[in-house]
C-alpha positions, -999 to +999 in steps of 0.1 A: -639+191-626-658+164-646-676+134-633-670+099-646-703+100-665-694+133-681-660+120-692-676+089-707-701+111-726-672+134-739-652+104-750-682+088-768-689+120-788-652+124-795-647+089-807-678+090-829-666+122-846-699+137-855-730+150-837-751+124-818-786+125-805-794+122-768-808+087-775-777+076-794-754+088-766-775+069-741-773+038-762-735+040-768-727+047-731-752+023-716-767+049-693-805+056-693-819+084-715-829+104-684-794+102-669-777+112-702-801+141-707-792+155-672-754+152-678-756+166-714-773+197-699-746+200-674-719+198-700-737+223-722-739+247-692-701+242-686-696+253-723-683+219-733-709+210-758-729+225-787-765+214-793-790+218-821-826+206-823-838+189-854-874+178-853-879+160-820-842+151-816-814+172-801-779+167-816-748+172-794-712+177-804-680+189-787-669+226-786-635+233-799-610+244-772 
């Protein structure tokens, strides 16, 4: 259902415990910004994440299940 990259992103956001920017998620996971952006969009489309734009940054956090 989820790729290893998606699982790593979900775990990172969960462990951090508050919304993170795309850049911060890329930084914490060690993936490139472009890769993270692609997988964040996939997770958003799978209804796994919320997002909110603030200025030029997009913040991401987990949806409750």
